[in-house]
C-alpha positions as CSV (number, residue, x, y, z in Angstrom):
1,M,-22.5,-47.1,42.9
2,S,-21.0,-45.9,39.8
3,D,-17.8,-44.0,39.6
4,H,-18.0,-40.4,37.4
5,S,-15.2,-39.2,36.7
6,T,-14.5,-35.5,35.4
7,A,-12.3,-33.7,33.4
8,T,-11.3,-30.9,36.4
9,K,-9.1,-33.2,39.2
10,G,-9.9,-30.6,42.1
11,P,-11.0,-27.2,43.3
12,K,-8.1,-25.7,42.2
13,Q,-8.0,-26.8,38.6
14,L,-11.7,-26.1,38.2
15,I,-11.2,-22.3,39.7
16,V,-7.6,-22.0,37.3
17,T,-10.3,-23.8,34.1
18,G,-13.0,-21.2,34.9
19,L,-11.0,-18.3,35.0
20,F,-9.2,-19.0,31.8
21,S,-12.7,-19.4,30.0
22,F,-13.7,-16.0,30.7
23,L,-9.9,-14.1,30.7
24,I,-9.2,-15.4,27.1
25,P,-12.4,-14.7,25.5
26,I,-12.0,-11.5,27.0
27,L,-8.2,-10.6,25.6
28,I,-9.5,-12.0,22.1
29,I,-12.2,-9.5,21.6
30,G,-9.6,-6.5,23.3
31,G,-7.3,-7.1,20.9
32,L,-10.5,-7.5,17.9
33,V,-11.3,-3.8,18.9
34,Y,-8.1,-2.6,19.5
35,T,-7.4,-3.9,15.9
36,Y,-10.9,-2.1,14.7
37,M,-10.3,0.8,16.3
38,S,-6.6,1.6,14.7
39,G,-7.8,0.3,11.3
40,G,-5.3,-2.8,11.2
41,Q,-2.3,0.3,10.9
42,S,-0.2,1.3,13.4
43,T,-0.2,4.7,15.4
44,P,0.7,7.4,12.8
45,V,2.0,9.5,15.7
46,S,5.4,7.8,15.9
47,A,6.0,7.7,12.4
48,N,5.2,11.1,11.5
49,P,3.3,13.6,14.2
50,E,2.5,16.2,12.1
51,K,0.9,14.1,9.2
52,A,-1.1,12.8,11.5
53,V,-2.7,16.0,13.2
54,A,-2.7,17.4,10.0
55,Q,-5.0,14.3,8.7
56,R,-7.0,14.1,12.2
57,I,-8.0,17.4,11.3
58,Q,-8.6,17.7,7.4
59,K,-11.7,19.7,6.3
60,I,-14.4,17.9,5.4
61,G,-15.9,20.3,2.5
62,S,-14.4,22.5,0.6
63,V,-15.9,25.3,-1.4
64,E,-14.9,26.4,-4.9
65,I,-15.3,29.2,-6.9
66,G,-14.8,28.8,-11.1
67,D,-15.3,30.8,-13.7
68,A,-18.7,30.2,-15.4
69,N,-17.8,31.8,-18.6
70,R,-15.0,29.2,-19.0
71,E,-15.8,27.4,-22.2
72,A,-16.3,23.9,-21.8
73,R,-13.1,21.3,-22.6
74,T,-13.4,18.2,-25.2
75,G,-13.6,15.0,-24.1
76,E,-9.9,14.2,-25.6
77,Q,-8.8,17.6,-23.6
78,V,-10.1,16.4,-20.5
79,F,-8.4,12.6,-21.3
80,N,-5.3,13.9,-22.2
81,A,-5.1,16.2,-19.1
82,Q,-6.1,13.5,-16.5
83,C,-7.0,10.0,-17.7
84,T,-3.8,9.8,-20.5
85,A,-1.8,8.9,-17.2
86,C,-3.3,5.4,-16.4
87,H,-5.9,4.6,-19.2
88,T,-2.3,5.0,-22.3
89,A,-0.4,2.3,-20.3
90,G,-3.5,0.3,-18.8
91,V,-2.2,0.9,-14.9
92,A,-3.4,-0.7,-11.7
93,G,-6.2,-2.6,-14.3
94,A,-7.2,0.5,-16.0
95,P,-8.6,-0.4,-19.9
96,K,-6.6,1.2,-22.2
97,F,-7.7,3.5,-24.4
98,G,-8.9,1.6,-27.8
99,D,-8.8,-1.6,-26.4
100,A,-12.3,-2.9,-27.8
101,G,-11.8,-6.3,-25.6
102,A,-11.1,-4.5,-22.4
103,W,-13.8,-1.5,-22.8
104,G,-16.9,-3.9,-24.2
105,A,-18.6,-5.4,-20.8
106,R,-17.9,-2.0,-19.7
107,I,-19.5,-0.1,-22.6
108,A,-22.6,-3.0,-22.4
109,T,-23.2,-1.4,-18.7
110,G,-24.0,1.8,-20.4
111,F,-23.3,5.4,-20.2
112,E,-24.6,6.0,-16.4
113,A,-22.8,3.3,-15.0
114,L,-19.7,4.6,-16.6
115,L,-19.6,8.2,-15.8
116,N,-20.9,6.8,-11.6
117,S,-17.3,5.3,-12.3
118,A,-15.4,7.8,-13.3
119,L,-17.5,10.5,-10.7
120,K,-17.1,8.6,-8.1
121,G,-14.2,6.1,-8.7
122,K,-13.5,2.3,-9.5
123,G,-10.6,0.4,-7.9
124,A,-7.7,2.4,-8.1
125,M,-9.1,5.4,-10.1
126,G,-9.8,7.6,-7.9
127,A,-13.2,10.0,-7.9
128,Q,-13.0,13.4,-10.5
129,G,-16.0,14.6,-9.9
130,G,-15.2,18.0,-8.2
131,G,-11.9,18.1,-9.4
132,D,-10.0,20.5,-11.4
133,F,-13.3,19.2,-14.1
134,S,-16.8,19.5,-14.0
135,D,-19.4,16.6,-14.3
136,Y,-19.8,17.7,-18.0
137,E,-16.3,17.5,-18.8
138,V,-15.8,14.5,-17.1
139,A,-19.0,12.9,-18.9
140,R,-17.6,14.1,-22.3
141,A,-14.1,12.3,-21.4
142,V,-16.1,8.9,-20.6
143,V,-17.2,9.2,-24.4
144,Y,-14.6,10.2,-25.6
145,M,-12.7,7.0,-23.9
146,A,-15.7,4.5,-24.9
147,N,-16.2,5.6,-28.0
148,G,-12.8,5.3,-28.9
149,S,-12.5,1.8,-27.4
150,G,-15.7,0.9,-30.0
151,G,-18.5,2.3,-28.4
152,K,-21.0,4.3,-29.7
153,L,-22.0,6.8,-27.2
154,A,-23.8,10.0,-27.8
155,E,-22.6,13.5,-26.3
156,P,-23.7,14.3,-23.1
157,K,-25.5,17.5,-23.4
158,K,-24.4,20.6,-22.1
159,P,-25.9,21.6,-19.0
160,E,-27.9,24.6,-18.6
161,A,-26.8,27.5,-16.7
162,A,-27.8,28.7,-13.1
163,K,-30.3,31.6,-13.8
């Protein structure tokens, strides 16, 4: 007869080992679920309950009525009103206006890619579409910045008025 030895020395140790082998993974999974559901942040209610309520009940969309007869702003006007804050100083990795080296690779991706980044946002830059400027005005600003930084993009065509 051969003597077989096991890691558990008795029934009590076997029961404790069995419980921990089920209990520890459940606690880990529960902690991960809690962290995921809270977004990895502490609960905002304890810091500022009014702000937390406002965030939970914020509008999903809105309708804005603008002046359809207003003359579209130039790319330079949009740049000076919106874009200059970051693109003049290069804040948060924004390519500086006039820096051909920083803009070269971006211009190479084409006008549509640049416009998409401007309208939907990229990196630290928030989305500009649907803001104070029309998509056409944002497109003009993109062309202004790209051309002022070594690009040769054509001025976008003005969209036809809705009938």
